[in-house]
C-alpha beads as a LAMMPS data file, in Angstrom:
LAMMPS data file: protein, C-alpha beads

97 atoms
96 bonds

1 atom types
1 bond types

-500.0 500.0 xlo xhi
-500.0 500.0 ylo yhi
-500.0 500.0 zlo zhi

Masses

1 110.0

Atoms # bond

1 1 1 57.978 483.814 453.530
2 1 1 54.232 484.030 454.148
3 1 1 53.669 485.008 450.519
4 1 1 55.452 481.887 449.241
5 1 1 53.485 479.679 451.635
6 1 1 50.238 481.351 450.566
7 1 1 51.028 480.773 446.861
8 1 1 51.950 477.131 447.467
9 1 1 48.726 476.560 449.428
10 1 1 46.736 478.264 446.678
11 1 1 48.108 475.870 444.069
12 1 1 47.427 472.886 446.353
13 1 1 43.802 474.012 446.749
14 1 1 43.404 474.493 443.013
15 1 1 44.855 471.060 442.287
16 1 1 42.596 469.435 444.902
17 1 1 39.515 471.145 443.445
18 1 1 40.494 470.085 439.927
19 1 1 40.941 466.441 440.976
20 1 1 37.595 466.402 442.801
21 1 1 35.799 468.107 439.924
22 1 1 37.241 465.534 437.536
23 1 1 36.203 462.590 439.751
24 1 1 32.718 463.908 440.621
25 1 1 30.809 462.519 437.579
26 1 1 32.205 459.017 438.098
27 1 1 31.503 459.124 441.823
28 1 1 27.951 460.316 441.171
29 1 1 27.291 457.434 438.739
30 1 1 28.720 454.906 441.200
31 1 1 26.627 456.352 444.037
32 1 1 23.414 456.247 441.999
33 1 1 24.102 452.656 440.914
34 1 1 24.784 451.627 444.510
35 1 1 21.595 453.358 445.681
36 1 1 19.524 451.498 443.074
37 1 1 21.172 448.198 444.079
38 1 1 20.447 448.891 447.757
39 1 1 16.771 449.575 447.041
40 1 1 16.557 446.401 444.963
41 1 1 18.171 444.378 447.758
42 1 1 15.747 445.852 450.291
43 1 1 12.778 444.863 448.115
44 1 1 14.178 441.322 447.742
45 1 1 14.599 441.097 451.528
46 1 1 11.016 442.299 452.024
47 1 1 9.751 439.577 449.676
48 1 1 11.828 436.988 451.551
49 1 1 10.517 438.175 454.910
50 1 1 6.949 438.183 453.654
51 1 1 7.388 434.507 452.758
52 1 1 9.308 433.809 455.976
53 1 1 6.685 435.398 458.236
54 1 1 3.627 435.020 456.091
55 1 1 2.935 438.724 456.644
56 1 1 3.981 442.193 455.428
57 1 1 7.608 442.935 456.309
58 1 1 7.701 446.640 455.490
59 1 1 7.162 447.604 459.104
60 1 1 10.036 447.902 461.546
61 1 1 8.023 446.104 464.218
62 1 1 8.275 442.322 464.333
63 1 1 5.599 440.764 466.581
64 1 1 6.952 438.653 469.432
65 1 1 4.575 435.793 468.763
66 1 1 5.995 435.116 465.283
67 1 1 9.785 434.955 465.171
68 1 1 12.657 435.999 467.345
69 1 1 14.562 439.110 466.131
70 1 1 17.850 437.191 466.237
71 1 1 16.351 434.376 464.190
72 1 1 15.233 436.875 461.551
73 1 1 18.634 438.595 461.531
74 1 1 20.463 435.296 461.064
75 1 1 18.108 434.187 458.282
76 1 1 18.536 437.473 456.388
77 1 1 22.304 437.563 456.884
78 1 1 22.674 433.957 455.721
79 1 1 20.637 434.455 452.594
80 1 1 21.709 437.984 451.599
81 1 1 25.077 438.306 453.378
82 1 1 27.219 438.429 450.236
83 1 1 25.039 441.050 448.586
84 1 1 25.018 443.114 451.758
85 1 1 28.818 442.893 451.947
86 1 1 29.181 444.024 448.318
87 1 1 26.951 447.048 448.978
88 1 1 28.659 447.827 452.309
89 1 1 25.459 447.286 454.293
90 1 1 24.776 445.845 457.697
91 1 1 21.501 444.450 458.990
92 1 1 20.861 447.492 461.163
93 1 1 21.336 449.778 458.117
94 1 1 18.479 448.021 456.338
95 1 1 16.012 448.423 459.180
96 1 1 17.001 451.764 460.686
97 1 1 14.804 454.841 460.739

Bonds

1 1 1 2
2 1 2 3
3 1 3 4
4 1 4 5
5 1 5 6
6 1 6 7
7 1 7 8
8 1 8 9
9 1 9 10
10 1 10 11
11 1 11 12
12 1 12 13
13 1 13 14
14 1 14 15
15 1 15 16
16 1 16 17
17 1 17 18
18 1 18 19
19 1 19 20
20 1 20 21
21 1 21 22
22 1 22 23
23 1 23 24
24 1 24 25
25 1 25 26
26 1 26 27
27 1 27 28
28 1 28 29
29 1 29 30
30 1 30 31
31 1 31 32
32 1 32 33
33 1 33 34
34 1 34 35
35 1 35 36
36 1 36 37
37 1 37 38
38 1 38 39
39 1 39 40
40 1 40 41
41 1 41 42
42 1 42 43
43 1 43 44
44 1 44 45
45 1 45 46
46 1 46 47
47 1 47 48
48 1 48 49
49 1 49 50
50 1 50 51
51 1 51 52
52 1 52 53
53 1 53 54
54 1 54 55
55 1 55 56
56 1 56 57
57 1 57 58
58 1 58 59
59 1 59 60
60 1 60 61
61 1 61 62
62 1 62 63
63 1 63 64
64 1 64 65
65 1 65 66
66 1 66 67
67 1 67 68
68 1 68 69
69 1 69 70
70 1 70 71
71 1 71 72
72 1 72 73
73 1 73 74
74 1 74 75
75 1 75 76
76 1 76 77
77 1 77 78
78 1 78 79
79 1 79 80
80 1 80 81
81 1 81 82
82 1 82 83
83 1 83 84
84 1 84 85
85 1 85 86
86 1 86 87
87 1 87 88
88 1 88 89
89 1 89 90
90 1 90 91
91 1 91 92
92 1 92 93
93 1 93 94
94 1 94 95
95 1 95 96
96 1 96 97
């Protein structure tokens, strides 16, 4: 009985590997396209924040004397919310370490 189970599991593993190997090129293209789109969105957000603050927005630190963090989050989410949803991004993903 163990031999039959082992053979069945072997064929399941082979089928799974074949399906993944077949899907890998398409998944890689989709991942690379999404990565490029995410970088483009981040650069657009940086340009928006530079205009919004009047200063460089590449840093993770937002001075307290300029804008409130919640105000910045709401402004970015309002303007770029649809694009962020399409790319499966959240605000904290954009500005994490």
